[in-house]
N, C-alpha and C positions, 0 to 999 in steps of 0.2 A: 505494498501500499503506501502512496507515494506522501510523503511528508511536506506540511506547507511550511516553507521556510519562515517567512516573515509574518508577525501578526499584525493589522494594520486598523487605519480608519479614516475617513476621507473627508475632504472637501477640496472645490477643485480650485488651484492655483490660477490667478490672474496676474499678469508678470508686468508691472507698468516699466516703460519704458519709453526712451525718446529714440523716434527713427533711425537715430545713430549707431544704433548697437548691432554688432556684427551679427552675421549668420553663426559664426563660430562661438561667440559668447552664449548662444543659447544651450550650448552642449556642457557648459559649466554652472550651470543654475543649480543651488542646493535647494532638492525639494525637502518639504517636511514630512512626520508621520501621517499628518491629517490630511494629506493630499491622496490618503490610498485608502478610504475606510469603506473598502467595496464589501458588499452583502448580494449574495452568501460568501463567505470566506472561500477564495480560491485556495486550490491544493497545493499550487506552488506560485510564490510569487518572490522575484527577486528587484530589489526597487536599485535606481542608480542616480547619477547627476543629469541635469540636460531634461529640458521641455520642447517638445514638438509642438510649432506657431501655427496655429488655423486661421488663415487672412483670406482675402480674396483671389490669392492664387491656388488655394488648396484644391485640388481634385481626388476624386476618391475612384478609383481603377476597379474594376469587376469584372469577372468574366460573365459572358451571357447568363448564365444558369444562376448569377447572382445580382443580377439586377434587381429583382426585388428588394433585398438585402441593403443594397446601397442605395436604394431611393429611399429607405425607411430611416438611415442613417442620415442622408443629406437633409431630408424632411426636418428630423429634429436638430440637428446643429441650426438648420435656417431659424426654426421655431426659437430656438434658446439665444443663439447669439446675432441672429439677422444676415448671415454668411450662408447660401445656400451654394455647397461645393459642386462643381461641374461633374458629371457619372461619365467615365470613359469605359467601353468597353472594350473588352479584350487588348487592351495596351501592355506594354512592358513595364515591369514596374519600376518606378523610376523615384530619386530623393524629391524630397517635399512632398510626397501626398501620401493618402491613405489606401492602401491594398487591400480588398477581401479576394480570400482565393480559397479555394478547395485543395487538401490534400491529401496523401495516401500512407502519412506517417503516423495514423493516428487507427488504435483497437476499438474507439468506442465512436459511435457515431454524432453523440451529443458533445464530444470532447473539442476542445479548441486551445490555439495558443494566441496571446495576444501582446505584440512586441512593439514599445513606443521607445524610438531614440528623437535626438532633435534632427534627424534628415528625415524619418520616415517612421510611418505607423503599419503596422503589417497585422492583419485577423486572419489566419488561417484553422479552418476546422475539417473535421471529416466530411461534412455534409455540409447544405445549408443551413440546417439546423445548428449546429455546431458554432457556423459564422454566426449569425444571430446571436447567440449567447455571448459569443466574444464582444458584438455590438452593442449588447446590453452592459457589459462591463465598461466599455468604452464612454459608453453616456456618463456613467457614474465618476468619469475621470474629467467628464467636460465640465464646464463653470456654469454654475449658477445663471439664470436670467438676471436677478438681484444683485449678482456679483460682479457683472459688467458694464463698464464705464468706455463707451465706443470710441470716447476722446483720448481717454488716457492708457488703455490698457489694452495689450498683445491677449489674445486666446490662447491658453497654454494648456498642454498634457504631459502631466511629468512622466518621467520616463521610467518604462516597468519592463518585466518579462515575465508573463504570467502564463503557466499550462495548466489547464481544468479539464476536468469531465465531473459529474455529478456522481454522487453515492448511490443513489438511489435511481431506476429508471421512470417509474410511476411517482408523477409530483403533482398533487391536485388539489383545488379548490372546487366544492360544491355550494349550489346555490339552491334554493329552493323559490320556487316562483307560483306555487301552486296556493299556498297560503296567503302572501300577498304576490304582486305581481309589481315588475319593474320596466321601465320604457325599454326601447330597444337600445337606445344610445347607452344606457347605464350598463345594460348587459357588454355591450362593446368597449365601454371604461371598465368593467371587472374582467375583461379578458385583457386588455392592455394592462393591467394590474398584475395577472398573472403572467403575463410575458415577461413583464420588468424583473419580476423575483425569479426569472429562469426556472419555472414551474410549467408544466407540458400539458396538462389534463382541467378541462371544465367539465365538472358531471352536473348535466343539467335536471334537476329535478322538477318534472312538465305535468304530473298527475297526481291528484291527491283526494280523501274523501272531499276535501272542500274546494276543489275546482279543478278542470281539465283545461289544461292552457296552450294545446297543439292543436293544428287545425286537422282535421282526417277527413279526406274528402266523401270518402265511403260512406260516411256516419256523420253526417253535419249535426245530428242531436246532440254529440259530444261537446260542440261549442256553442249551441243554441239554448243549451240546458244544463248540459253538464259544467260549465264554465261560469255559470251565476249561482251564487247563493245569495239568499233572500236577505241575510243582513250576518253581522258577524258578532260575536260576543264581545262586550266591554270588559278588557282586561281579564281578571281571572275570575268573573262572575260566575263559577260553573254552576253553585246549587245554594241560592236560588240561581238560575240562570238569568243574565241580562242581556237583550241584543241592542243594537245601536240603531237599529229601525231600518237600515239603507243597504239597499242591491248593493252588491260586489261582483263585478265580474271582469272579463276579458281572455285576450288569449293572442298568442301570436300564429299570423297566416305563415302559408309554408312559403310567401315568398320573404317574409322576415327572417324565418328560419333559416332558408338559403342565404341570406345579405349574412346574417349571424355567424355560420358556419365557414362560408367564406374570407370574413374578416377574423376569425380565430384560426385559419389555415395560414395567412398571410405572417401571422404571428408565430407561427410554427405550434399551436395551441389546438389539440383534439378535443371535440367536442362528444361528450359521451351522454347520449339522451336514457333518461329514467323512465319509464311505464312501469305502473305499480300494479302488483299481480301476487297473488290472488286476494288480497287484503288491501285497505286504504281505498276502495271502489268505490265510495256512496257516489261520486259525481259521475263514474259509468251505469251505475244502476240506476240514477235518477233518470237518465236520458235511454236505457233500453234495459226496462226493469225485466225482460224476460232471461237476461241472463245469471239472476239471481237464484236465491232458493227457495223462492215464491212467499218469502217474508215480508214482503212490501206492503203499502207502498212506500217509496224510497225519494228522498229529496237530498241535494248537496249540503254537506254539513255547514252548520254556523258556528260550532266549539270544535275545540282541538282535543285530541285523546285519540286512543282507539276503540273502532267501532266495530261490533260484531258481525254487521253486514261484509259479505266478501264472496266473489265470483263463484258461482256454479259449478263443480268440474264437470260438464256435459260438452256435447260435441259442439253445439250453437256457440260457445263460449270460445273454445280451442279456435273455431272458424273465424269468429270475430277478433282475435287475440291477431291471429296470425295476420289478417288483413289491414289491420291497424300497424303492426310491426312492419309490412311490405311497403307501407307509405313510409313510415319512420326509417327504414333501410335505406329508402331512396332517397331520402335528405338529409343523412347523417351516414359518413363514408368511414366513422368509426370501425374499427377494430371489435368494442365492447358494445353493446346494450345492455343497459342496466334494467333489471326485471324487479326490484325492489324483493319481496318476499317476506318482510319483514311482519310483524305486528299484524300476525292474522289468525283472530281466534277462529278455533275449528268448532263452535258450541253449531252453528248452522249447518255443518256438514255432519255432525253428531246425529241431528235433527232431520237429516233428509234422506228420504228412502232413498232417491238418484244417487246421491253422494256414498250412501249406504252399498248400494247394489256395484257401484264402481270399486270399492274396497273388494268385495266378493268375489265380483269379476277378475281383477288384475291381480287376486291373489295378496293385498297388502294386509299388513297387521292392525295399523290403526288408523288416524286422520292424519298424523305426521308423515305418516309413508305417503297418506294421498297427497300431499302438498309436494312431496318428492314427487309422485308420478305427476303431475299437476305443472311443475317446473321441468322435469326430464323433456315431458312434452314439446314445451317452447324451446327449450335448448335445440333439440334434434332438427325443430324446424331452423330456427338461427343458424346453426351448425351446417345445415343443409344449403344455406344462402350464404355462406363464407364468414359468419360472425361467430362471436362467443359471447356467452351471457357472465354477468356480475352481479352479483346480490348479496344483500345484508347477511349477517350470518346466522341468521333464524334457516336459511335452506341448508345449513348442516343438518337440522333436524328431521328424522325420517331417513336421509342417507343423500350424501351430494351426488347431484348430476353431475355425468362421467366427467367432463372437460370444465366446470364451474369454477371462477374465479370468486374468492369471498372477500365482501367488505368487511371485518370485524369493529363493530361499534359498540358493541357491550364490554367493554374494556379488551383486553387482551385473548383471554381464552378460545374467541372462536378462531381468531388469526392461528394460535398454535396448532389448535384442533387442525385445523385445515393443514396446514405446513405438516402435520406429520402426516396425512394424508397424501400428500407430495399435490395439496392442489395451491395455485398462486392465490396471494393473497395481497390484499390493498390494508394497511394499518388506519383506520378512523375510530380510535375510541372516546368514548364519551367523556372517560377521564383526563383526558388532555386537549383533543381536537373537536371539540364542540364549541364552535365561537357564537351560538345562541346563550352561552352560560354568561353569567355576570364576570366583570372583570376586578371589580373590587367589591367594596361593599354596598348591597342590595340597599342600603337604607340612602344612598347617595347618588345611586346608577340610573339611570332609565329602566323602564319593565323589561325583566327576561325573564326565561323559562326558570330559572333554578342555577343549580352549579355554580362553581367559581373558576376560572381558569385563566390565571394573571399572565402576563407576554412571559414571567421565569421560568413558569410552570410548563407553559409549551415550550419553550427551550429546551427543557431538561429532558423531553420525551425522547427514548430511542425506539424505532421503529423496529426493531429486532430484537423479540423477546430472549431473555438469558437461557429459557427452558429450552430454547431450540438447539441442536445440534449443529455443526457445521455442514452437515448435508442437508438439513432442515433450511438454515437459513436463504438459501436461495431461492426459496419459495416467496420471499416477502419480496414484495417488485418496490415496496416503496410506502406512503403514506397521503391523507388527505384529509381539509381541516371540512367539516359541514357547518352550513349557515340554514339554520330551518327557522322559518318567519315567522311566526305565528305573531310574535310581537314587535315584528320590524315592517312598519307600514310604509318607509320611504326610503329611497336609497342613500339618502344622508347617515339612517341608522344602521344600515348593511356596511356603508363605510367604516363607522364609529366601531361597529362591532368585531370587524376583521381587521384594523389595521390600529398597533402595529403587531399585532399578534400572527397575521401573515406572514410578515417579516420574519418573525421569529421562527416559521415553520419551514420558511424557503431555504435558512441554513439548516434546519434540522435534516432536511430531505437532499441536499444538496453535499454537505459538508461532511465527512466521516466525524464521528464521536469523540472520538481520542483527543481531536484538534478543534473542538468546540470548547469556548470559556464565556463562561455570563458575563462575567465584569468586563473582560474585552471587547464583545458583542456589543454590550450596551453602549460604550463608548462609541462605536461606529454606528450602533441606529441613533444616535444623537445626531450626528454627520446626514443620515441618511433620512431624516426627519425634514433637512430643508427640502427634499424630493418631494415630499407629503405637500409642503407649504407651496412650491411650484405649480404643483398641478391641483393646486386648491381643494385637496381632501380634508375631508371631517375625520377623524382619527383622534383614538382617546389617549390622554395625555398622563395617565398615570405613573409610567416608568420614567416619563423625562420630569416629572415633577420629584422623581424619588431621586433623580440625578442631581437636579437643583438643590435639594435639602440636605444633600452629601456634601456637595460641594460649600455650601454654606457653613455647613459642619465643620469642614476640614477649616476655611477661611476663619471663623470664630477661635479655633486652636490655636 
């Protein structure tokens, strides 16, 4: 395992100088530790003297297959500095340029090298994705808008040599848009945050008891009826129930979905859709009650929780799901389709003659094996169409489908069990990675579902449980944070709950555990916060307040 040579932190140097400063003098500039506050921490970094100056003569040289990454970098530099570097295709590498290129010298698809000298900048990767991550690192070395004085400053990038690659292949963020829905522009902003943190997966939770949020042309009632709830429970008024009396609804059209998926692809983010089954299906049953177990009438849920109504294990249901998933697959090119599988009470199946007949016909032991049968049917269909299923850890109950990947949310145990069965796992335990939990004292925080996960608690998480052997560890693909939105009514609140915990997670899934240090990360995070400000993000300030208090205490001493 490669070692990280230097520990760091970041803010961009702006070199004030007069126009008589010679080119050679830029090679002698002494850089400071705070010039390198990169998050997530690279595997290997060597800093040195010198700066590369970005000015109106700077060009970005790319091969044809990296024109997208070149344009992304040029647009960012123009946005921040006002300078729009010209993109030159298939040009030979020359001094005073920024060069993006593919190299065959890597053994990891997402690996990259970044070399900055006073003469040139080179970003090379194993693939366009690797180059893109190198560009994300380069962005952190550029000045912030607030630091640039066009009349008196040169825009300087400190000299550095970085060799980097992620610790885990799966680095994800989830967003529930069923409880509360968010505009397309915010979904894109969320994807930008994922990309900025060198994460690669957006898990889009599209269906729930409280609303169906994706257009399915063959089944228009899913959006005509299933996307609308008559009202929403006020705060936590479960018993006695109290609703707000206001209809809530909405969905994403297929054209909007295509736009979002294409936007994510340009940022090397894979979008995994989630279509919940067999539970969390009240919205489906409100639209198509014939798919239920005869326990209607049904309506889209107006409060939160787990409901007994689930899909019936009959042929009409499987035909419906296969048709829905066919349209979903046409919209999402991802290898994985998330099928939920969590919190599906079996009471209705226990009391259903039809469900009991399936258990008898298929030689199943109980209703848990019936759920396994249900999910295996869906997996077989998706596998036949070149896709894989991923589901919450309840899909372990009754036996795993042959090729299923497990998302372990009820702590680590589901992940441990799945890995020991030689199934791939994504760790997303509610002990650390549920960003709908409080971040501080609930008495002083906006309403949340419960729990408490501070930034430091998130940072302490190790995706590989110690109970696994060396041979079993390879089944841990990575980790993901989940953002359930029962109490998050708008995008500002989502940002507040996500940041800076997402930034802590980005280092958890990129940097090896033995190289991570909370105090050192916290120092870099203070500098990284300046990017939040530049992007006008609404973030929680607790960890930054702690740093200020610590500094004040030291000053008093």
